[in-house]
Backbone bond lengths (Angstrom), bond angles and torsions (degrees), N, CA, C in turn:
res aa  C-N    CA-C-N  psi(-1)  N-CA   C-N-CA  omega(-1)  CA-C   N-CA-C  phi
1 M - - - 1.467 - - 1.587 103.02 -
2 S 1.312 113.87 134.69 1.456 121.75 178.10 1.552 109.29 -78.08
3 L 1.337 114.59 165.87 1.385 118.22 175.56 1.615 111.44 -67.65
4 V 1.172 123.50 -34.18 1.482 126.46 171.52 1.555 108.12 -55.02
5 E 1.320 114.09 -53.67 1.494 120.55 -174.16 1.589 109.94 -64.40
6 I 1.288 116.59 -35.05 1.534 120.44 175.81 1.469 109.40 -68.57
7 D 1.349 114.96 -41.53 1.476 118.36 179.64 1.528 107.04 -60.75
8 K 1.297 119.35 -48.59 1.492 121.08 -172.93 1.611 106.12 -68.68
9 A 1.341 117.18 -37.17 1.407 121.50 -176.05 1.520 114.83 -66.10
10 T 1.426 110.74 -28.12 1.501 114.72 -172.95 1.539 111.35 -108.19
11 A 1.339 115.31 7.10 1.437 122.14 -176.33 1.499 112.01 -81.91
12 N 1.423 116.99 -28.05 1.421 123.66 178.14 1.480 114.28 -73.13
13 C 1.231 120.85 113.15 1.526 126.73 173.56 1.495 112.51 -115.80
14 Y 1.229 111.64 97.17 1.540 117.98 -174.43 1.446 116.14 46.26
15 G 1.296 109.12 48.21 1.515 121.22 176.03 1.589 117.80 86.37
16 I 1.359 111.38 4.97 1.436 120.66 -177.29 1.557 112.46 -116.17
17 D 1.273 121.06 126.83 1.439 123.70 173.78 1.487 109.79 -72.45
18 V 1.337 116.68 115.51 1.538 121.69 -176.85 1.394 117.06 -91.02
19 R 1.414 117.18 -0.61 1.491 119.16 -171.61 1.551 111.01 -66.51
20 D 1.251 122.95 -37.92 1.471 126.39 -171.60 1.572 111.92 -125.15
21 L 1.308 121.21 33.63 1.388 120.66 -179.11 1.491 111.51 -74.07
22 T 1.339 109.93 151.16 1.547 115.41 178.04 1.558 100.01 -105.59
23 I 1.328 113.58 173.69 1.462 121.87 -178.00 1.464 101.98 -74.99
24 S 1.217 125.72 -41.85 1.547 127.80 179.53 1.516 106.56 -59.25
25 E 1.372 119.53 -46.15 1.428 116.38 178.58 1.451 114.97 -65.04
26 V 1.356 118.91 -39.40 1.439 119.84 174.48 1.457 117.62 -58.71
27 H 1.378 111.56 -42.69 1.491 118.39 175.37 1.558 113.72 -62.71
28 G 1.344 113.12 -39.31 1.436 116.15 173.96 1.569 115.46 -62.68
29 Y 1.285 115.85 -41.00 1.551 120.87 175.15 1.555 109.04 -61.39
30 Y 1.388 113.67 -41.53 1.457 115.92 -179.71 1.539 107.15 -65.01
31 A 1.383 118.90 -46.70 1.468 121.46 -176.50 1.538 112.38 -58.03
32 R 1.344 117.25 -37.20 1.391 125.38 -179.41 1.482 112.90 -83.05
33 G 1.383 122.77 -1.36 1.457 126.10 179.11 1.516 109.74 72.15
34 M 1.289 120.32 17.60 1.456 121.22 176.65 1.458 115.29 -79.01
35 L 1.449 118.66 -25.71 1.274 127.94 179.14 1.552 112.24 -142.54
36 T 1.241 119.75 157.08 1.475 123.49 166.59 1.579 108.64 -123.60
37 P 1.369 114.63 155.54 1.475 115.33 175.21 1.545 113.18 -48.22
38 S 1.352 118.45 -42.72 1.497 122.56 -179.36 1.508 105.57 -61.56
39 M 1.219 124.05 -43.61 1.401 123.02 -175.51 1.523 115.79 -66.75
40 L 1.333 112.48 -42.72 1.478 121.72 176.92 1.440 111.97 -66.27
41 T 1.389 117.36 -41.54 1.514 121.60 175.50 1.594 108.29 -59.19
42 R 1.290 119.67 -47.08 1.457 118.38 -178.56 1.400 113.69 -65.37
43 C 1.432 117.56 -35.65 1.427 117.22 170.95 1.413 119.56 -58.60
44 Y 1.412 118.91 -43.93 1.342 123.95 177.95 1.536 113.64 -67.19
45 L 1.351 119.47 -36.18 1.429 127.44 174.70 1.462 108.30 -57.99
46 K 1.422 116.62 -47.74 1.416 121.80 177.58 1.575 113.21 -59.86
47 R 1.203 117.45 -39.00 1.526 123.16 177.19 1.476 104.42 -64.55
48 I 1.342 124.06 -46.78 1.423 124.79 -175.39 1.632 104.06 -63.37
49 Y 1.175 118.23 -45.98 1.446 122.13 -177.46 1.492 113.22 -51.37
50 Y 1.331 116.12 -49.66 1.444 123.22 -175.88 1.494 113.00 -81.89
51 L 1.276 118.78 -39.17 1.442 124.46 -176.45 1.528 114.88 -81.62
52 N 1.295 116.01 -35.47 1.516 117.92 -173.37 1.470 117.61 -60.54
53 P 1.341 119.02 -34.94 1.477 123.60 173.87 1.591 109.91 -50.98
54 Y 1.313 117.47 -34.29 1.330 118.13 -177.73 1.555 116.34 -94.39
55 L 1.329 114.38 -22.05 1.425 123.93 -174.90 1.516 112.67 -101.55
56 G 1.393 114.52 -38.74 1.518 116.63 -176.97 1.517 113.45 63.52
57 A 1.373 116.27 28.40 1.410 115.91 -178.66 1.489 116.90 -88.55
58 V 1.338 118.02 -24.53 1.436 123.85 178.85 1.540 110.01 -104.38
59 V 1.389 115.24 126.23 1.392 114.72 -176.74 1.563 110.44 -103.34
60 A 1.219 114.04 -14.47 1.518 117.80 -177.95 1.536 113.48 -154.27
61 I 1.343 121.43 135.01 1.444 127.55 173.02 1.414 112.61 -99.00
62 N 1.260 117.16 131.24 1.476 121.05 172.42 1.479 114.50 -70.71
63 R 1.282 118.57 103.71 1.416 122.12 -174.99 1.542 114.66 -62.36
64 L 1.296 115.89 -8.63 1.501 119.12 177.05 1.511 108.20 -104.46
65 A 1.285 122.73 8.27 1.480 121.51 -177.36 1.482 111.82 -61.74
66 T 1.327 122.56 -36.68 1.588 116.76 177.70 1.412 112.34 -86.00
67 S 1.373 122.69 -5.67 1.497 122.81 -179.77 1.556 114.85 -102.48
68 F 1.296 115.38 24.67 1.472 122.38 -177.07 1.561 105.97 -69.93
69 A 1.377 117.87 157.68 1.433 122.12 173.74 1.484 109.97 -82.98
70 E 1.301 111.44 138.10 1.586 115.43 178.20 1.429 104.50 -62.57
71 A 1.281 113.38 128.00 1.553 119.04 -177.35 1.462 108.70 -101.24
72 D 1.248 115.34 177.23 1.487 129.26 -174.51 1.594 101.77 -64.78
73 T 1.403 121.91 119.05 1.420 124.73 -174.90 1.440 110.44 -71.22
74 S 1.375 125.12 -2.97 1.379 124.91 174.57 1.546 113.40 -89.40
75 L 1.272 119.79 -5.74 1.416 125.65 -178.23 1.616 106.39 -69.33
76 P 1.398 114.39 144.93 1.432 120.03 -171.85 1.535 109.62 -64.37
77 L 1.275 121.57 -32.62 1.473 127.13 178.51 1.345 121.94 -104.14
78 Y 1.405 114.74 13.73 1.409 125.64 -172.39 1.518 109.46 -48.50
79 G 1.331 118.84 122.16 1.532 124.00 178.90 1.432 118.07 59.94
80 I 1.348 119.71 24.33 1.454 121.18 175.99 1.616 109.07 -95.11
81 P 1.334 113.24 114.25 1.411 119.50 172.24 1.507 117.79 -66.80
82 I 1.349 119.66 128.17 1.411 119.71 -179.68 1.542 112.28 -134.87
83 L 1.355 111.94 159.96 1.583 115.18 175.24 1.521 101.98 -110.66
84 I 1.346 115.83 151.16 1.364 124.08 177.54 1.566 110.66 -116.07
85 K 1.327 117.27 140.84 1.414 120.41 179.29 1.547 111.29 -63.97
86 D 1.325 119.69 147.26 1.424 120.87 -168.23 1.556 111.71 -77.48
87 N 1.341 120.85 10.99 1.335 124.27 175.44 1.496 112.54 -106.76
88 I 1.244 118.33 11.79 1.481 127.91 -179.20 1.427 107.98 -121.91
89 A 1.407 116.53 132.05 1.411 124.20 -172.70 1.522 111.27 -76.72
90 V 1.317 118.64 131.12 1.436 127.16 175.16 1.525 106.50 -130.80
91 D 1.452 113.70 128.14 1.426 118.63 172.25 1.473 117.89 -39.50
92 N 1.316 121.34 135.84 1.313 128.09 169.96 1.601 113.03 70.14
93 M 1.362 113.27 12.20 1.447 117.02 177.59 1.530 108.14 -127.99
94 R 1.416 114.19 151.07 1.430 118.02 174.54 1.584 109.90 -73.07
95 T 1.247 118.31 152.24 1.551 124.82 177.27 1.489 105.07 -121.72
96 T 1.385 121.83 95.94 1.415 124.54 -173.79 1.464 113.88 -92.78
97 A 1.290 118.23 -27.93 1.453 125.56 -171.59 1.543 107.14 57.14
98 G 1.269 117.96 38.48 1.389 122.79 -178.74 1.471 119.93 66.07
99 S 1.345 114.96 13.88 1.464 118.39 -174.48 1.570 110.91 -111.55
100 L 1.313 118.74 132.66 1.435 126.92 177.83 1.576 107.69 -59.18
101 F 1.372 113.25 -37.57 1.369 120.33 -179.29 1.561 117.38 -55.56
102 L 1.320 111.36 -29.70 1.513 118.92 -178.48 1.474 111.95 -102.59
103 H 1.444 120.66 14.31 1.382 123.85 -175.09 1.517 115.27 -54.34
104 D 1.320 117.91 -37.80 1.478 117.11 -176.86 1.505 114.64 -100.65
105 I 1.300 119.27 13.66 1.441 122.85 179.64 1.505 115.57 -91.17
106 K 1.354 111.83 125.49 1.525 115.41 -178.49 1.543 100.21 -115.72
107 P 1.302 116.71 129.00 1.431 121.84 177.62 1.496 114.06 -60.39
108 K 1.271 120.66 149.12 1.460 128.54 175.82 1.531 112.93 -70.95
109 H 1.325 110.55 -33.72 1.482 118.79 -170.47 1.465 111.91 -140.83
110 E 1.327 116.72 138.45 1.430 125.05 179.47 1.494 109.19 -68.29
111 A 1.366 118.15 143.37 1.566 119.31 176.40 1.517 110.18 -65.76
112 L 1.267 111.58 146.28 1.424 118.71 -177.48 1.659 110.36 -57.32
113 V 1.299 113.24 -43.27 1.478 116.90 176.60 1.533 113.87 -54.54
114 V 1.348 111.39 -41.80 1.524 112.69 177.20 1.504 114.67 -68.64
115 Q 1.287 118.29 -33.14 1.506 124.40 174.37 1.433 111.01 -64.17
116 R 1.327 118.09 -42.87 1.524 121.15 176.93 1.446 108.96 -69.21
117 L 1.293 124.73 -38.28 1.554 126.54 179.89 1.519 101.53 -62.83
118 R 1.284 125.55 -51.63 1.425 123.89 -177.91 1.490 113.52 -58.61
119 K 1.412 115.52 -45.84 1.468 119.84 178.06 1.494 114.29 -57.11
120 Q 1.377 116.45 -24.73 1.414 122.52 179.31 1.445 116.27 -89.49
121 G 1.421 115.43 -1.05 1.398 127.71 177.85 1.441 117.88 98.71
122 A 1.204 122.49 8.52 1.478 129.38 -179.95 1.528 108.66 -68.18
123 I 1.416 114.63 146.70 1.458 122.25 176.97 1.588 104.41 -108.89
124 I 1.270 115.00 127.74 1.602 119.62 -175.02 1.587 99.92 -89.89
125 L 1.273 118.17 108.61 1.421 123.10 173.70 1.542 111.08 -72.27
126 G 1.188 118.73 -47.75 1.521 122.85 -179.17 1.516 111.58 172.54
127 K 1.352 112.84 -153.45 1.521 119.93 -171.94 1.426 107.36 -122.08
128 T 1.396 112.89 139.94 1.489 124.41 172.96 1.510 115.93 -85.85
129 N 1.269 115.12 153.80 1.379 121.75 175.33 1.573 114.34 -70.23
130 L 1.315 121.10 157.71 1.418 121.77 170.59 1.577 111.80 -161.32
131 S 1.217 120.67 161.80 1.499 121.05 -179.79 1.564 106.89 -61.63
132 E 1.208 116.31 153.83 1.472 122.66 -172.68 1.598 108.90 -60.64
133 L 1.326 112.89 122.28 1.504 125.32 178.26 1.514 112.52 57.61
134 S 1.355 118.35 26.84 1.425 115.08 179.71 1.625 107.71 -88.07
135 G 1.375 111.62 169.35 1.461 112.34 -177.03 1.517 110.09 -113.41
């Protein structure tokens, strides 16, 4: 199967194409009961699973992504799955900044930006790749 075929095959999430969704569209699907944050998170994790061997864009998956607490639905980022660059500290995840030297380092504190994203309802899916020690 080609990358294009995998992209098309994993784009459908309960009848919704998830490739270009906006936050407003996601919230609309949630409000109409067509999706839940858990459903959308699983769909994006499935896409990562199938596409990442070709792309190498995601270096770590947050094993707690599907076990988040349901947040207040009025939050601006309620149920929005996101990926964080690997030079930003996330609780329970390594922060390597693309360096093998930092492979076993877990930060003591989560970055303020990640804390703020979570407080606004975002779901942290995982970490994205970057050039070694780049910003």
